[in-house]
C-alpha positions as CSV (number, residue, x, y, z in Angstrom):
1,M,18.5,-12.5,-2.0
2,D,22.2,-12.4,-3.0
3,I,21.7,-15.2,-5.6
4,L,19.4,-12.6,-7.0
5,A,20.8,-10.0,-7.4
6,L,23.8,-11.8,-8.9
7,L,21.6,-13.3,-11.6
8,S,19.7,-9.9,-12.1
9,G,22.7,-8.0,-12.9
10,I,24.3,-11.3,-15.3
11,A,20.8,-11.0,-17.2
12,A,21.3,-7.2,-17.0
13,V,24.4,-8.0,-19.1
14,V,23.7,-10.8,-21.6
15,V,19.9,-10.6,-21.9
16,P,20.6,-7.5,-24.4
17,V,22.6,-9.6,-26.2
18,F,20.3,-12.0,-27.1
19,L,17.4,-9.4,-28.1
20,I,19.4,-7.4,-30.1
21,A,20.5,-10.2,-32.0
22,A,17.1,-11.4,-31.8
23,L,15.7,-8.3,-34.0
24,G,18.7,-9.2,-36.4
25,F,17.6,-12.8,-36.8
26,S,13.4,-11.2,-37.1
27,W,14.9,-8.6,-39.6
28,S,16.5,-11.4,-41.8
29,R,13.3,-13.3,-41.7
30,A,11.1,-10.8,-42.5
31,K,13.4,-9.9,-46.2
32,L,13.8,-6.4,-45.1
33,P,16.9,-4.1,-46.3
34,Y,20.0,-5.0,-44.7
35,D,23.8,-3.9,-46.4
36,S,26.6,-6.5,-44.5
37,A,29.1,-4.7,-46.2
38,F,28.4,-1.5,-45.0
39,I,27.7,-2.8,-41.8
40,T,31.1,-4.8,-41.6
41,T,33.5,-1.7,-42.6
42,F,31.9,0.8,-40.5
43,A,32.1,-1.5,-37.7
44,I,36.0,-1.8,-38.8
45,N,36.9,1.4,-39.6
46,V,35.1,3.6,-37.6
47,S,32.9,2.6,-34.5
48,T,35.2,-0.2,-32.8
49,P,38.6,2.3,-33.2
50,S,36.3,5.1,-31.4
51,L,35.5,2.5,-28.6
52,V,38.9,1.6,-28.2
53,F,40.0,4.9,-28.1
54,S,37.5,6.6,-25.7
55,S,38.0,3.9,-23.2
56,L,41.5,4.2,-23.3
57,S,41.9,7.2,-23.0
58,R,40.0,7.3,-20.1
59,L,42.0,5.2,-18.1
60,T,43.7,6.0,-14.9
61,L,46.2,3.1,-14.5
62,A,50.0,2.8,-13.5
63,G,52.5,2.0,-16.1
64,D,53.1,-1.7,-14.5
65,Q,49.3,-2.5,-14.2
66,M,49.3,-1.7,-17.9
67,L,52.5,-3.8,-19.1
68,T,51.0,-6.7,-16.4
69,M,47.7,-6.5,-18.1
70,A,49.2,-6.4,-21.9
71,L,51.0,-9.6,-21.2
72,A,48.2,-11.3,-19.3
73,S,46.2,-10.4,-22.7
74,V,49.2,-11.9,-25.1
75,G,49.3,-14.9,-23.2
76,C,45.9,-15.7,-23.0
77,I,45.5,-15.8,-27.0
78,V,48.8,-17.9,-27.7
79,V,47.6,-20.1,-24.9
80,A,44.4,-20.9,-26.1
81,A,45.3,-21.0,-29.4
82,A,48.1,-23.5,-28.6
83,L,45.7,-25.7,-27.2
84,A,43.2,-25.4,-30.1
85,A,45.2,-26.0,-33.0
86,P,45.8,-29.2,-32.2
87,M,42.5,-30.1,-31.5
88,L,40.8,-29.0,-34.9
89,L,44.0,-30.8,-37.0
90,A,43.0,-34.2,-35.2
91,F,39.5,-33.7,-36.1
92,R,40.2,-32.1,-39.7
93,L,38.7,-29.1,-39.2
94,P,39.9,-25.8,-40.8
95,L,42.2,-23.7,-38.9
96,R,41.0,-20.3,-40.9
97,V,37.4,-21.0,-39.5
98,Y,37.4,-21.8,-36.4
99,L,40.6,-20.9,-35.1
100,P,39.7,-17.1,-34.5
101,A,36.8,-18.0,-33.1
102,L,38.8,-20.6,-30.4
103,S,41.2,-17.7,-29.6
104,F,39.6,-14.6,-29.6
105,P,36.9,-14.4,-26.3
106,N,34.2,-11.7,-26.4
107,A,36.3,-9.1,-24.1
108,G,34.4,-6.3,-25.4
109,N,30.7,-6.1,-24.9
110,L,30.3,-8.9,-22.5
111,G,33.7,-9.0,-21.3
112,L,33.6,-5.1,-19.8
113,P,30.5,-5.4,-18.4
114,V,31.0,-8.5,-16.5
115,C,34.0,-6.9,-15.3
116,L,32.3,-3.8,-14.1
117,F,29.8,-5.8,-12.4
118,A,32.4,-8.0,-10.3
119,F,34.9,-5.6,-10.1
120,G,33.6,-1.7,-10.2
121,D,35.1,1.0,-11.9
122,A,39.0,-0.2,-11.2
123,G,38.1,-4.1,-12.4
124,L,36.8,-2.1,-15.4
125,G,40.1,0.1,-16.1
126,L,41.8,-3.5,-16.2
127,A,39.2,-5.0,-18.5
128,V,39.7,-1.9,-21.0
129,L,43.3,-2.4,-21.2
130,F,43.2,-6.2,-21.4
131,F,40.4,-5.5,-24.3
132,A,42.3,-3.1,-26.0
133,V,45.5,-5.3,-26.3
134,F,43.0,-8.2,-27.8
135,A,41.8,-5.4,-29.8
136,V,44.8,-4.9,-31.5
137,A,45.4,-8.4,-32.4
138,Q,41.8,-9.2,-33.0
139,F,42.4,-6.7,-36.1
140,T,45.9,-8.0,-37.2
141,I,46.3,-11.8,-36.2
142,G,42.5,-12.1,-36.7
143,P,42.7,-11.4,-40.1
144,A,45.7,-13.1,-41.1
145,M,44.0,-16.5,-39.6
146,A,40.9,-15.8,-41.4
147,A,42.4,-15.1,-44.9
148,G,45.5,-17.5,-44.6
149,R,48.1,-15.4,-44.6
150,M,49.5,-12.1,-43.3
151,E,48.6,-9.3,-45.6
152,L,51.1,-6.7,-43.9
153,G,49.7,-3.5,-46.4
154,K,46.1,-4.1,-44.5
155,T,47.3,-4.7,-41.1
156,L,49.2,-1.0,-41.2
157,R,45.9,0.3,-42.9
158,T,44.3,-0.7,-39.5
159,P,42.3,1.8,-37.9
160,V,42.2,0.1,-34.4
161,I,46.3,0.2,-34.0
162,Y,46.1,3.9,-34.6
163,A,43.4,4.2,-31.8
164,V,45.4,2.3,-29.2
165,V,48.6,4.2,-30.0
166,L,47.0,7.6,-30.2
167,A,45.2,7.1,-26.8
168,L,48.2,6.0,-25.3
169,L,50.4,9.1,-26.1
170,L,47.3,11.1,-24.6
171,Q,47.9,9.0,-21.4
172,A,51.7,9.1,-21.1
173,T,52.0,12.9,-22.3
174,G,49.0,14.1,-20.3
175,V,47.7,16.1,-22.6
176,R,43.7,16.5,-22.8
177,Q,42.0,16.0,-25.7
178,P,39.1,18.9,-26.7
179,Q,36.1,17.6,-25.8
180,W,34.4,17.8,-29.0
181,V,36.5,15.1,-29.5
182,A,35.5,12.8,-26.7
183,N,32.0,13.3,-27.2
184,T,32.3,12.5,-31.2
185,T,34.5,9.2,-30.2
186,L,32.0,8.3,-27.4
187,L,28.9,8.2,-29.3
188,L,30.5,6.5,-32.2
189,G,31.9,3.7,-30.1
190,N,28.6,3.0,-28.8
191,C,27.6,2.0,-32.1
192,A,29.8,-0.8,-32.6
193,V,28.3,-3.4,-30.2
194,P,24.7,-3.4,-31.0
195,L,25.7,-2.8,-35.1
196,M,27.5,-6.0,-34.3
197,L,25.3,-8.1,-32.7
198,F,22.3,-7.0,-35.4
199,S,24.6,-8.6,-37.8
200,L,25.1,-11.6,-36.1
201,G,21.4,-12.2,-35.7
202,V,21.1,-11.9,-39.5
203,A,23.5,-14.5,-39.8
204,L,22.3,-16.6,-37.5
205,A,18.9,-16.9,-39.8
206,G,20.5,-18.5,-42.2
207,L,22.1,-21.1,-40.0
208,R,21.6,-24.8,-41.1
209,M,20.7,-27.4,-38.9
210,H,23.7,-29.8,-39.5
211,G,26.0,-27.1,-38.5
212,I,24.2,-26.5,-35.0
213,V,25.7,-29.7,-33.1
214,R,29.5,-28.8,-34.5
215,A,28.7,-25.3,-33.2
216,V,27.6,-25.9,-29.6
217,A,30.2,-28.5,-29.4
218,L,33.2,-25.7,-30.3
219,S,31.1,-23.4,-28.0
220,V,32.1,-25.6,-25.2
221,L,35.3,-25.9,-26.3
222,R,36.1,-22.1,-26.0
223,L,34.6,-22.0,-23.2
224,V,36.9,-24.0,-21.3
225,L,40.0,-23.6,-23.2
226,G,39.5,-19.7,-22.1
227,F,39.3,-20.7,-18.8
228,G,42.2,-22.7,-18.7
229,A,44.2,-20.4,-20.5
230,G,43.2,-17.7,-18.1
231,L,44.1,-19.7,-15.2
232,A,47.5,-20.6,-16.8
233,V,48.3,-16.8,-16.8
234,V,47.2,-15.7,-14.1
235,W,49.5,-18.8,-12.7
236,A,52.6,-17.9,-14.6
237,L,52.5,-14.0,-13.9
238,D,51.6,-14.6,-10.5
239,L,48.3,-12.7,-10.3
240,K,46.7,-12.2,-7.2
241,G,43.1,-10.2,-6.4
242,M,41.3,-8.0,-8.7
243,M,43.9,-8.6,-11.4
244,R,43.8,-12.4,-11.7
245,G,39.7,-12.2,-11.4
246,V,39.7,-9.9,-14.5
247,V,42.3,-12.2,-16.7
248,V,40.3,-15.0,-15.9
249,L,36.5,-13.3,-16.7
250,Q,37.9,-11.4,-19.8
251,S,39.8,-15.0,-21.1
252,S,36.7,-17.1,-20.4
253,M,34.1,-15.0,-22.0
254,P,32.1,-16.6,-25.2
255,V,33.0,-16.1,-28.9
256,A,33.6,-12.9,-30.0
257,V,31.4,-11.7,-32.3
258,F,34.1,-9.7,-34.9
259,N,35.4,-13.3,-35.6
260,Y,31.8,-13.2,-37.2
261,L,32.6,-10.5,-39.4
262,W,36.0,-11.9,-40.3
263,A,34.4,-14.9,-41.4
264,L,31.8,-13.2,-43.3
265,R,35.0,-11.0,-44.9
266,Y,36.8,-14.0,-46.2
267,G,34.1,-16.4,-46.5
268,N,34.7,-18.7,-44.2
269,A,31.5,-20.5,-42.9
270,P,30.0,-17.2,-41.5
271,E,26.4,-19.2,-40.5
272,E,28.5,-21.4,-38.3
273,V,30.9,-19.3,-36.6
274,A,27.7,-17.3,-36.1
275,G,26.5,-20.4,-34.4
276,M,29.9,-20.8,-32.1
277,V,29.0,-17.1,-31.3
278,L,25.2,-17.8,-30.2
279,G,26.0,-21.3,-28.8
280,S,28.9,-20.0,-26.2
281,T,26.6,-17.1,-25.2
282,V,24.2,-19.4,-24.1
283,L,26.4,-21.4,-22.3
284,A,28.5,-18.5,-21.0
285,F,25.0,-17.1,-19.8
286,L,24.2,-20.2,-17.9
287,G,27.7,-20.6,-16.7
288,L,28.5,-17.4,-15.3
289,P,26.9,-17.5,-12.0
290,L,30.0,-20.3,-11.2
291,L,32.5,-18.4,-13.0
292,L,31.9,-15.2,-10.7
293,L,32.0,-17.6,-7.5
294,A,35.5,-18.7,-8.9
295,V,37.1,-15.5,-9.2
296,L,35.6,-13.0,-6.4
């Protein structure tokens, strides 16, 4: 019965991902109107910053916990990227296309609900902080990887950075935001995940057969690298209990949907990145029971 409950909980998290992506896939196949530029711009500039601000402003964590989770988040990115880069170079695969996808896991719309299911509200608070650091990195380092250069002007205009700073200021000062602000950012933040997943499904409709094998192989690599990076970081920081579990879970998540958005914006084989997102998510779903057993 416990196993059935575990599988049911995992399905409740992952199955909606496939259903929304399938809707986008069907939408594209039916040749219905779809404005990818609008979806990308809205997600980057409005819905995701709102999600980060809304989540962070409601956190209740001690200062040392926040610092530890921030260091763990950065560590997972660095370790995964350091392991992935030489492998990609060895197989002559372009770093601009594949390195962001192998470095940044889906710590938001998959990692957060999985951590909530595994550890409850306390685990969700840790997972949100981990995700916030990832979001900042993904909106600064991610575009730099995808573009092949650091564009400081665009980085400073990234809304998610200011969302994080403002939320942390509210946390530090104890100032309460007006309820209408909280409600507005919560509603806008709730738009982020379904819009990204719908857009992902549209991209998958254009996935070519010759890219599927490579996408699956790189999907496996993403999950292995993420799990290994998570274990290395919790060992280096000597993390125990819930913190250890949250870091390993978040680091082991599949390819983040936003990697597809950057690939789309910079013309870096978005169909193949979309295949990695889908492939790694399917594999993560199949492996989640074992992963949860390893951290609980």
